N, C-alpha and C positions, 0 to 999 in steps of 0.2 A: 722556453728552454726547459719545459716539464711542469709538472703540477706545483702549485703553490698551497700548501696547507696552512690552515689558519686555526689557532686555538685561542680560547679565552681563559685566563688564569682562573682559579678558584676563589678569588676573593669576593666575587659576587654570588648570591644566592640561588639564582635561578636564571637560565639563559636557554636560548634555542638557536641553533645555526640553521639558516635556510640558504640553498643556493638557487640560483635561477640561471637558465640559459635562454637566449631570446628565440629558441624553437620549442620550449616545452614549459613546464609548470614548476611551481615550487616543489623541492624535494628536500626532505631532511637529511643533509649530508654534512660530513665533518670538511670536505674538500671542495675547492672551486672547481669550476669546469673549464680547463683549457687556458689559464691565465699564463700569460708569458710576456716578455718584454717587447715584443713586436706588435702583438695585438693584446693589448691589456683592457679591452672593453668587451670581450666576448662573455662575460659573466658578471654576476652581481652577487655581493654578499649582503644579507640583511640579518643584522644582531638584534635580537628581541630582548630587551633587558626590563628589569623592574628598578625603578629609582634612578638616582644620578650618582651611581657609584664609580669610582675609579677602577679601571682594569687594564690589563695589558694586552696587546695586540702582537702576535708572532707570525713572522712569516718564514717559509723554508722553501728553497728550490729542491724538489724532490728527485729532480734528475741528476743531482750531483751531491756532493758532500759538503756544502757551503756551511749549514748550521743555522741556528736561529737568530733572529734579531728581534728586540722587544721594542715596542713603542706604546707608551702609556698615554692614555687620554681619559679625560672626564667627560661622561655624556652630558651634553647641554653647554660645554665650554668650547670646544673646538669645532663643532659641527652645527650648522644651522640649515634649515630647510630639509628638503627630502634626501638630498644626495651630496657627498663631499668626496674629494680625492685624498687618499692616503698613500704615500710613498714610503716602502719599506726597503732599506738597502740590505742585500743579501751578503752575509760575510764571504769574503773572497779568498779566503786563507787556502783555499783548494786550487786556486788559480782561475777561478770563475769570476769574471766581472760582470757588471751591469746592475740594473736595479729593478726589483720587482715592484710593480705598480698595481694597487688595486683601485681601479678608477672609480667604480660605483660602490659606495657604501652608505648605507643608511640604518638608523638606530629607531626602533620601535617598541613601544611599551608593550610588554606581556600582559594581556588581559586574565584576571583570575578566573578560573573554570565557573560555569554557571552551576548553581546549586538550587535544590528544592529543600525546604525544612517543613516537615509537616507540623500541623497545628493542634493535634490531639494532645490533651493536657498530660496524659502521662507519659508522652515521649521522652521528656527530659530524664525519667527515671528509669529508662530502658537501657541501661548502660551496655548490654551486649550488642545494640545496633552500632554503637561507636566502635566496639571492639571488632566488629566484621569488617571495619575499613571506611572508605571514603563513601559511603552509602548515599550522603546528600548530593554528592557529584553525580552519581550513577542515576539517582532519581529525577534528575533534571532530563534524562534521556529514556530512562527504562525503569517500569514499575511492574513487570510481569504480566502486563495486559495480553490477553489472548493464549495464555499459557494454561493448560489443564493439570491440576495437581490432585493427585489421589491421596487420601489419609487413610491408610490401612492401620486401624487401631481399635480402641473399644468404642468407637462410634463419635459422633460429633454433635453437639447440641447447636444445630444449624439455624435455631431461632434466636440465637445470641446477636444482640443488636450491633456487635461489632464485626459479625460474620455474614450476616443474611445476605447482604447484597453482593457478596463475592461468591455465594454458595449456587451451585447448579444441581438440583435433585434429578435431573435428566441423566446424570452420570452415575446414579447409584447402580451397584451390582443388581444383576436380574437374575433369578432362579425360577425356571417354569413359569415364565411370564410375569413374575411378580418381583417389584423392586423390594430390595432388602432394605428397610429403613434404619439407618445407623443410629438414629435417636432412640431407638429401643434397648440399647445397651447402657452400660455404666456411662459412657460418655465424657466422663471428667478428664481423663488422660488425653483423648483425642481432641477435646475442646482446646485444651492447653497448647497441644501441638499445632493446631490449625491457627491459632493465633499468632504464633511466632512466625509461620509462614505469610499469612494473608490477613490479618486483621485490617480493618479497613482504614483508609484516609479519610475519615469523615468528620474530624473535628471533635470527636468523643473519645475517651478511653485511651487505648494504646494504638500501636500501628504494626504492622507486619513488615518483613522484609520485602515481600513483593506484594505490596498492598493493593494491586490491581489484578492478580492472578485470580483465576476460577477455581474453586476448590470443590471436592466432594468426599464424603466419608464413606468407608467400607468397614463395618464392624466384623473383623475377624478374629475377635478375642473370645466373646461370647455370642450367643444366639445361633441361628440356623448355619451360618458360615464360620462358626467358631473353630479354631485350630484344636480344641480339646475334644471336639466331638468324636463319638465312637465311629462314625462313618464320615470321612472326609470329603464327601462327594461334593456337597455345597460348598465347603472351604476352597476346594480345587477350582470349582467354577468360578468362584468370586476372584480368585487369585488369577486366573486366566484372563480376566477383564482387566488386568493392569494395563494391558495393551491399549485400552481406551484413553489412556492418559499420557501426558508428555512426561511427567516426572511422578515418582511414588515415593512416599515417606513410609518407612517402616520404623517406628520407635518402639520395638518389641524384640525379644530374643529368648534364647534358653541358655541355661549355664553351660559354658562349654565343657563338653564330655568326650570329645573325639571319638564320638560314636558314629558309625555308618547309618545306624537305624536309630529311631526315636524309641522311647519305651511303648508298649502297648497302651491303648488299645489300637492305634493305628500307626503305621510308618509315616511320621510327619515329613521327614526329610526327603523321602523319595516321591511324596506327593508335591511338596513345595518347590524343589530344586527346578523341575522342568517348567514351571510356571515363570520363573524368572527369566530363563532361556526364552521361552515363548515370547515374553513381553519385549526382550531385548531383540528378538528377531522381527516381529511383526509390528510393534508399537511405532507411532509416527510414521507410518507409511514406509516401514522398513529401516528408517534411521534408528529406531530402537527407543523404547521407553527407559527412562533413566531411573534406576532403583537406588535409593538412599537408605542405608540400614544403620542403625544404632550399634555400635560395639557391644554394649552390655556393661553392666555395673557390679561384676564379680571380682574385679582386681584379679584377672585371669587372662589367659592367652586366648583372644577371641578367634583363633584359628581353628579351635575345637567346636565352633558352631558352623555347620556346612553352609548355612546361608550367608554368614559373615565372610567366609573363605570363598564364597563363589566369585569368579570373575565379573560377574553381572552386578555385583553390589558394590557401591561406594560405601565402605564401612568407616563409621566415623566415631572417633574418641572424644572426649571432653577434657577441656582445659577451664580453669577458673578465671575470675575477674582480674586475678593478679598476673595470669598468663601462665602459672603453674598446672601441670597435669593433675586433674581432679583425682583425689585419693582412692575413688571407687573405680575408676575407669579401666575397662579391659583394654588390652595392648595386643600387639603381634604385628608380623611382617604383612599381613593383610590389611591393616588400619592404612587407609589412604589419606585421610585428613582428620583434623580435630576441629572442633566447633566450641564456642562459648557456652559455658554452662556454670553450675554450681560447684562448690567443694574443691577449689584449687588450693585455697589457703583459709587459715582459721577465720579471717573476717571477710572472706569472699562472699558477695551476695547471690541471690537466687535469680531467676529469670522472671520478670513481670510480663504476663500474657493473658489472654481471656480465660475465664474460669466460667464453669456452670453458675447460672444465673443465682443470685441470692445466697443461700447457705448451703447449697447443695455440693459445692467444689471443694476445693482445696482451702480456701479461705473466705471469710464472709465478704459479700460483694460480688461484683461481676468479674474481678480481675483477682490474678494472684498478686503476692507482694514481690518485692526485689531484694529481700534479704534472705539469709539462710534459712530461717524458719518458715516464711509462708511464701517464698518464691518457688516456682516450678524447677526442676533440675534433672541431673542425670544425663546420660547419653540419650536419653529420650529427648531431651531440650537441645542437645547438640546437633542431632541428626537433622531436624528441621532448619535449623540455621543454614545447613548447606542445601537443603531443598529449596529455600528461599532464594539462595544465591544461584541455583541452577535455573530457577524460573526466570530470574534476571538474564541470565546467559542465554536462555533459549529464546526470549523475546529480542535480544540483540543479534543473535546468529541462529536463527531458526533451522539451518541445515546442518548443524553439528549432530554427528552421530553420537550414540552413548559412549563409545570409546573415546571419542574427541572431548567429550565432557570431562571424562575422567582425566584426561592429559591436561 
């Protein structure tokens, strides 16, 4: 006599409803397949529940206006074995008689999702990882393995013991046949960024969001490929090589000035913007390199930075540990997403990540702290949160285009 819809009331905390017809597989649906009073055996509802809570089961003949009828049962009381019969009378106020019989019903326990918990000793202090979501569930399946991440920054200290095994120097930018070594720059900022993305799952120190990703640094702040060079030829060449990566992190920017050109000595935006389009066009065999860009820390409208406003950039603002927008973060209609960082509220912490070894970095030791004074922060920290998430996405779904990733 029509479809029979089944719903479970909201007194239980977690449930799934699966339907099965004898000619197919399980499908996640709310409705049964062809139940009626004449052939009440052509489908099967399996309710997967946690615990032994009482719940209500309701049936409705969708071909008429009969209404709902509730039947309450307690899991484990009225049902034994794999299957049981449940008969629900349909209200016949509309003149429709008969009985809706759900012949095959079974109850199964919902198993908790598999998880993976890193054993790195500083993991518990990395509050930003919990702020990112259910990473331990994701890590049971995806860790960034096989995804190449470029860190365009002030260099990376790739000899760091929590980065070296994930580092691939063969991905260094090359100019006139010579690899540009990112360790020759300051490398403090870029080392912190690298740890957020891919600090190793090695039982020591901290852990990154995509701890099995392959990383390499490109020093585009100072040195031969520096953005401040009088001649941007080497800078442009290094930027074009973003196409060699799956995702590139840019934790840098300029004060939004709404200028079509950058100040002398060279036209920075006219040089840099085409390289973003080039990487989105040719990277990943045409699927496009994903560019993640920090929005900036000027408490200003980031649309005034032409790279932040580019459609090829995922522009990232910052929120603090409390969930409040970070006081310094740039804003604007071009901002796609925000990542956890410092500065949301008075007592919000900073980001614990890899630091230059010894006393050469932000703090004494090999890692930054996780408080407001010794922790890493800014939209510089928020952007690699997103880059790490993108690396996990690309391992899970490697055919996503750069626009798909933004969506």
